[in-house]
C-alpha positions in Angstrom: 64.0 -63.9 12.5 64.6 -66.2 15.0 67.5 -66.8 17.4 69.0 -69.8 14.8 68.8 -66.9 11.7 70.8 -64.4 13.9 73.5 -66.7 14.5 72.7 -66.2 18.1 73.0 -68.7 21.3 73.6 -71.9 18.5 72.5 -74.4 20.6 73.7 -76.4 23.6 73.6 -76.1 27.1 74.6 -73.3 29.1 77.9 -73.5 31.6 79.3 -71.6 33.7 81.0 -68.4 32.7 84.8 -69.2 33.9 84.5 -72.6 32.0 83.8 -71.2 28.8 86.2 -68.5 28.7 88.7 -71.7 29.6 87.8 -73.2 26.2 87.6 -70.0 24.7 91.6 -69.8 25.7 92.1 -74.2 24.7 90.5 -73.5 21.5 92.3 -70.6 20.2 95.8 -71.9 21.1 94.8 -74.5 19.3 93.9 -72.9 16.3 96.7 -70.7 16.4 99.3 -73.9 15.4 95.5 -75.4 13.9 93.9 -72.8 11.7 92.5 -75.3 9.5 91.7 -77.4 11.4 87.0 -77.0 11.0 86.8 -79.1 14.3 87.8 -76.6 15.9 86.8 -73.4 14.4 82.7 -74.9 15.3 83.4 -75.6 18.7 85.3 -71.9 19.0 81.6 -70.6 17.3 79.9 -72.7 20.2 82.4 -71.2 22.8 81.8 -67.8 21.3 77.7 -68.8 21.4 77.3 -69.3 24.9 79.0 -66.3 25.5 76.9 -63.9 23.8 78.7 -63.0 20.9 76.7 -63.4 18.1 79.5 -61.9 15.6 82.5 -63.9 16.5 80.6 -67.2 17.0 79.2 -66.8 13.1 82.4 -65.9 11.7 84.1 -69.4 13.3 81.2 -70.9 12.2 82.0 -69.6 8.6 85.0 -70.8 8.7 83.9 -74.7 9.8 82.7 -74.8 6.7 80.5 -78.6 5.8 81.2 -79.1 9.8 78.4 -76.9 11.4 75.9 -78.3 8.4 76.9 -81.9 10.1 76.5 -81.1 13.4 73.2 -78.5 13.2 71.8 -80.1 10.3 71.2 -77.5 8.3 73.5 -75.2 6.5 74.9 -71.9 7.8 71.8 -68.5 7.2 74.1 -66.5 6.0 76.5 -69.1 4.3 75.1 -68.1 0.4 73.4 -65.0 1.0 74.0 -62.5 -1.5 75.4 -58.9 -0.7 71.4 -57.3 -0.6 70.4 -59.2 2.3 73.2 -58.9 3.8 72.8 -55.2 4.3 69.1 -56.3 5.2 70.9 -58.0 8.1 72.3 -55.3 9.1 69.6 -52.6 8.4 67.3 -54.5 10.7 65.7 -51.8 13.5 65.6 -54.5 16.4 69.1 -54.9 15.8 71.1 -52.6 18.6 73.7 -50.7 17.2 76.9 -53.2 18.6 75.4 -56.4 17.3 75.4 -55.0 14.1 78.0 -54.1 13.4 79.9 -57.1 14.4 77.5 -59.4 12.3 78.5 -57.2 9.6 81.6 -57.0 9.6 82.1 -61.3 10.9 79.5 -61.6 7.2 82.4 -59.5 5.9 84.9 -61.2 6.8 84.2 -64.7 5.6 83.7 -62.9 2.7 87.1 -61.8 2.2 86.4 -58.7 3.1 85.7 -56.8 6.2 84.8 -52.7 8.0 86.3 -52.1 11.2 85.0 -49.9 13.4 87.7 -47.4 13.6 87.1 -45.7 17.0 87.4 -50.0 18.3 91.2 -50.2 18.0 93.8 -48.9 19.5 97.6 -49.9 18.7 99.5 -52.1 20.5 96.2 -53.6 22.5 94.0 -56.8 21.6 92.4 -56.8 18.8 88.9 -55.3 18.3 86.1 -57.8 18.7 85.4 -58.6 15.2 88.2 -59.7 13.3 89.6 -61.9 16.5 93.0 -63.6 15.8 93.0 -67.2 17.3 95.6 -66.0 20.6 94.4 -63.4 20.8 97.4 -61.0 20.6 98.0 -58.1 18.8 99.5 -59.0 15.1 103.4 -57.8 15.2 104.1 -55.0 13.0 106.8 -53.0 11.3 105.9 -49.4 10.4 104.9 -49.3 6.7 107.3 -47.7 4.9 106.6 -43.4 3.4 106.4 -42.6 0.5 106.0 -39.2 -1.4 103.7 -38.3 -3.9 99.7 -37.2 -3.6 99.4 -39.7 -0.1 98.5 -42.8 -2.5 101.1 -45.0 -1.8 100.7 -48.8 -0.5 102.5 -49.2 2.5 103.9 -52.8 3.6 103.3 -54.4 7.4 105.2 -57.4 7.6 103.8 -61.2 9.1 105.8 -64.7 10.6 102.6 -66.3 8.2 99.4 -66.2 5.8 96.9 -66.0 7.8 93.6 -63.1 6.9 92.9 -62.0 10.8 95.8 -61.6 11.7 97.0 -59.9 8.2 94.1 -57.8 8.3 94.9 -56.9 12.2 98.8 -56.1 11.2 97.5 -53.7 8.5 95.1 -51.9 10.1 97.1 -50.6 13.3 100.3 -50.1 10.3 97.3 -47.4 8.9 96.6 -46.8 11.7 99.3 -45.2 12.6 100.9 -44.1 9.2 101.7 -40.2 8.4 100.4 -40.4 4.4 99.5 -43.5 3.3 95.9 -44.7 2.8 96.4 -48.9 1.9 98.4 -51.0 4.1 99.4 -54.4 2.6 100.0 -57.3 4.9 102.1 -59.7 3.1 105.2 -62.8 4.2 107.3 -64.6 2.5 107.7 -68.7 1.5 109.6 -70.6 4.8 112.6 -73.1 4.3 112.6 -74.8 7.6 113.6 -72.0 10.1 113.8 -70.1 7.3 112.6 -66.8 5.2 113.2 -67.0 1.5 113.6 -63.1 0.8 114.1 -63.3 -3.1 110.9 -66.0 -3.6 108.0 -64.3 -4.2 106.4 -62.1 -1.3 103.0 -64.0 -0.6 99.7 -61.4 0.4 97.5 -61.6 3.7 95.7 -58.5 3.3 94.8 -55.3 2.2 93.6 -52.5 4.3 92.1 -49.4 3.2 91.3 -46.2 4.4 86.9 -46.1 4.2 84.5 -43.4 5.1 83.9 -42.4 8.6 86.7 -43.6 9.9 86.8 -46.7 8.8 88.9 -49.5 7.8 88.0 -52.0 4.7 89.8 -54.6 4.6 90.5 -57.6 1.9 91.4 -61.0 2.2 93.8 -62.3 -1.0 92.3 -64.7 -4.2 94.2 -67.3 -5.9 97.3 -65.9 -7.8 96.0 -67.2 -11.0 91.9 -66.0 -10.4 94.2 -62.1 -9.4 96.9 -62.4 -12.1 99.1 -60.7 -9.4 102.1 -62.7 -6.9 100.6 -61.8 -4.4 96.7 -62.2 -4.8 95.7 -58.4 -3.9 96.6 -56.5 -7.4 99.1 -55.7 -9.2 99.8 -52.6 -8.0 100.7 -54.4 -4.0 102.5 -56.6 -6.5 104.2 -53.1 -7.3 104.5 -52.2 -3.6 105.9 -54.8 -2.8 108.6 -55.0 -5.2 109.9 -51.6 -4.3 109.7 -51.9 0.1 112.1 -55.2 -1.0 114.4 -52.9 -3.1 114.5 -49.9 -0.1 114.9 -52.4 2.3 117.0 -53.7 1.1 119.4 -50.8 1.2 118.8 -50.3 5.0 119.8 -53.2 5.4 123.2 -52.2 4.5 123.0 -48.7 5.7 122.4 -49.3 9.0 124.7 -52.0 8.9 126.9 -49.8 8.1 126.3 -47.4 10.3 126.6 -49.6 13.5 129.6 -50.7 12.2 131.2 -47.4 12.0 130.3 -46.8 15.5 131.9 -50.3 16.6 135.2 -49.4 14.9 135.7 -45.8 15.0 133.4 -45.3 19.0 130.8 -42.3 17.6 128.0 -42.0 15.0 128.6 -41.3 11.2 127.0 -38.0 10.7 126.6 -37.6 7.2 126.5 -41.3 4.3 130.0 -39.7 3.5 131.3 -40.8 6.3 130.5 -44.6 5.3 132.0 -43.5 1.6 136.2 -42.9 2.6 138.7 -44.5 0.7 140.6 -48.1 1.2 140.9 -49.0 4.0 138.2 -46.7 5.9 136.0 -47.8 2.7 132.8 -49.2 5.4 130.7 -49.1 2.6 131.6 -49.5 -1.1 129.4 -46.9 -2.7 125.5 -44.6 -3.0 122.5 -45.8 -4.6 120.0 -42.6 -5.4 118.4 -41.9 -2.6 119.8 -43.1 0.4 121.4 -39.1 1.7 117.8 -38.1 2.0 116.8 -41.4 4.0 120.5 -41.7 6.1 119.1 -39.5 9.3 116.5 -41.6 9.8 118.4 -44.5 9.2 120.5 -43.1 11.6 118.4 -42.9 14.0 117.0 -46.5 13.9 120.5 -48.3 13.7 120.7 -46.1 16.9 118.1 -48.3 18.0 119.3 -50.9 20.3 119.8 -53.7 18.0 119.4 -57.4 19.0 123.1 -58.6 19.2 124.3 -61.3 15.6 122.6 -64.3 16.3 126.9 -66.8 16.2 128.7 -64.3 17.6 128.8 -64.8 20.4 128.9 -68.0 22.9 127.6 -70.9 22.0 129.1 -74.1 19.4 130.8 -72.7 16.2 127.4 -70.4 14.2 124.9 -70.4 17.2 121.7 -69.2 16.4 123.1 -68.5 13.0 120.7 -70.8 11.0 118.1 -68.4 11.2 117.0 -68.1 14.7 115.1 -65.2 16.2 117.1 -62.4 18.4 116.3 -60.4 21.7 117.0 -56.8 22.1 114.7 -53.8 20.7 112.8 -56.5 18.6 111.9 -58.2 21.1 107.7 -59.2 21.4 107.4 -58.4 18.1 107.2 -60.9 14.8 110.3 -62.6 13.0 109.7 -61.3 10.1 109.0 -58.2 11.1 112.0 -57.6 13.6 114.5 -58.9 10.8 114.1 -55.7 9.5 115.5 -53.9 12.2 118.2 -56.3 12.3 122.0 -55.7 10.5 123.4 -58.0 8.4 125.4 -61.4 9.0 126.6 -64.0 6.9 126.6 -67.5 7.3 129.2 -70.2 5.5 127.7 -74.5 5.9 131.0 -76.3 4.4 129.2 -79.0 4.1 126.5 -77.0 1.5 129.3 -75.1 0.0 127.4 -72.4 0.2 127.1 -68.9 2.2 124.8 -67.1 2.6 123.5 -63.1 4.3 121.4 -63.3 7.2 118.9 -60.4 8.5 117.2 -62.5 11.6 115.8 -65.5 9.9 115.5 -63.5 6.3 117.8 -65.3 4.0 118.4 -62.9 2.3 121.0 -63.5 -0.4 122.1 -67.1 -0.9 125.3 -68.1 -2.9 127.0 -71.4 -4.6 130.3 -71.4 -2.7 133.7 -73.0 -3.4 135.7 -74.0 -0.2 138.4 -76.1 0.9 136.8 -78.9 2.7 139.3 -79.0 5.9 141.2 -76.9 4.9 139.2 -74.6 5.5 138.1 -72.9 9.6 134.9 -73.2 10.9 134.3 -70.0 14.2 133.6 -66.6 13.8 135.0 -64.3 12.0 133.9 -60.5 10.2 134.9 -58.4 7.8 138.0 -56.6 8.3 139.2 -55.5 5.1 137.2 -55.0 1.9 139.2 -54.2 -1.8 138.5 -53.9 -5.5 140.5 -55.4 -8.0 142.8 -56.7 -5.6 146.5 -57.4 -6.6 145.5 -54.9 -9.2 143.7 -56.7 -11.7 139.7 -58.0 -11.9 140.5 -61.2 -13.0 143.4 -62.5 -11.7 143.6 -65.5 -9.3 141.4 -63.4 -6.3 138.6 -62.3 -9.0 137.3 -58.7 -9.1 136.2 -57.9 -5.2 138.1 -59.5 -2.1 136.7 -59.2 2.1 139.8 -59.7 4.4 138.6 -62.5 7.1 139.3 -60.6 10.8 143.2 -60.1 9.5 143.7 -63.6 8.7 144.4 -65.0 5.3 141.8 -66.2 4.8 139.4 -63.5 2.4 135.6 -64.2 0.9 137.1 -63.4 -3.5 136.2 -63.9 -6.6 138.5 -66.3 -8.7 139.7 -67.0 -12.2 138.4 -70.7 -12.0 134.5 -70.7 -12.1 134.1 -74.3 -11.9 135.2 -74.3 -8.9 132.3 -72.7 -6.9 130.5 -75.8 -5.3 133.8 -77.8 -4.6 136.6 -78.6 -2.4 139.5 -76.7 -4.3 141.0 -74.4 -2.3 143.0 -73.8 0.2 140.3 -72.7 3.0 139.1 -69.6 1.7 135.7 -68.9 0.2 135.1 -68.9 -3.5 132.6 -67.0 -4.9 131.3 -66.2 -8.6 132.2 -63.1 -10.0 128.2 -61.8 -9.9 127.6 -62.6 -6.5 131.4 -62.0 -4.8 130.3 -58.8 -6.7 127.1 -58.1 -5.5 127.9 -58.9 -1.5 130.7 -56.5 -1.9 128.5 -53.8 -2.6 126.0 -55.5 0.2 127.6 -56.5 3.4 130.1 -53.7 4.2 133.1 -53.5 6.5 132.4 -55.2 10.2 129.8 -57.8 9.0 129.9 -61.1 11.1 130.4 -64.0 9.4 129.9 -67.6 10.9 131.8 -70.6 9.2 130.1 -73.9 10.2 129.1 -77.4 8.9 125.8 -77.5 8.0 122.8 -75.1 8.8 121.6 -74.3 4.5 120.4 -77.1 3.6 117.0 -76.0 2.6 118.3 -73.1 1.4 119.0 -73.4 -2.3 121.6 -71.3 -3.9 120.0 -67.7 -6.2 123.7 -68.0 -8.1 122.5 -66.9 -12.0 120.3 -63.9 -11.3 119.2 -61.3 -14.3 121.7 -58.5 -12.8 119.3 -55.6 -14.0 118.4 -58.2 -10.0 120.8 -57.8 -8.6 121.2 -54.7 -5.7 124.2 -52.3 -6.9 125.8 -49.2 -5.4 128.0 -46.3 -7.4 131.8 -46.7 -5.8 131.9 -43.8 -4.3 136.1 -43.6 -3.5 138.8 -44.9 -4.8 138.6 -49.5 -3.3 142.2 -50.9 -4.2 145.2 -50.9 -2.8 147.8 -51.1 -4.9 151.0 -51.4 -2.1 149.9 -54.8 -1.0 150.7 -58.0 -2.6 147.9 -60.2 -0.9 148.5 -64.7 -0.3 145.0 -65.4 0.4 144.5 -69.2 0.8 
């Protein structure tokens, strides 16, 4: 096999190493924002080849598609190789072990299947040579959920974009730090402007599995039609993502409640029951299966320095509440992964007449709301009180649930006028449909920040009308009615 067949130098005049490395960094930065530019992939391959990195060069050439053939006047020698031919190339005795590993990974990544040597991987360090992510930095990861059973669970790691190199890196990094999982899915969410839509179907970026000899097997997603699944990876991966999302909603609710309890009482709760007291200390509305068992772990998470709620202080009403990432403990991680550790906050858009529950840039819920036009005040509030059946009725003018805003006469509540949702017919309060207000009541704790602003949610469509079985629900744990008070919300 000559040099071209080995994917070696790739041709072109030799240049100084410093200049080549500078060009390398420029191209990687460009591809981080323009991953579909095939000419950039070809030029990156030429640069890697000039530095003697044939495995990376071949990977880039294969990503360049027809550009390689147009400039080299022949197809890439590895473009249409059958699997048995790949094995012949790997096992050529005159190839060194390191070069053979790089070549093997380059070919497999291009085919959607990569074998990564575990010995070359260290969590938190740059990616190994066999999987080069444009930009040269490790992908943002979060620890996969721990699952019960025989250790065959699938962990989920969230990445900001559906990029196979980034997803492969994140999934392998997660497995290298995980306990019982033998597989990890790197998943992302659809975007709407600066937000991620939580209720939409998650898209898979990569599926990593443990292999023999300490290696990792990584698969690139196929199309949904080809796969017959939502993630593009497998039906089993779909179910793992759905289970993780349901668990994450519990985590958000409890962690937010723990932090609210500490702000309210100046101490940390010792057990879940501390959050489930009768009115008016009903931080959370109830419990769900598994909350008690996971409480100690979530308490540890809640004690980590939390990013300040966007829009909680300073600036114009709403501040960064439209979904900007915040700093704190999550600084330096991906926006989507960081959001999994943040607390709930609510944004009400008076222009779009919508209410959204956020964690970082993730829109966890979006509801159509009825408002009062100019009678609805702009500003920052918090949920200071939660009550079931205000004024002793689930069908009265305030519906079945009410949440007072900062001890004022303004509240988020239900209504006996469902046709007013999406209109400016209240005297200033925020009205929600019955199913929506009951779900919100169960989901967010007392102390949740609420920002009322004009604009910011235009790109997020309301999700009202979801079937009851898909709603977040908890079992009531204490008396949450207040028969001794007559509410006169606006």
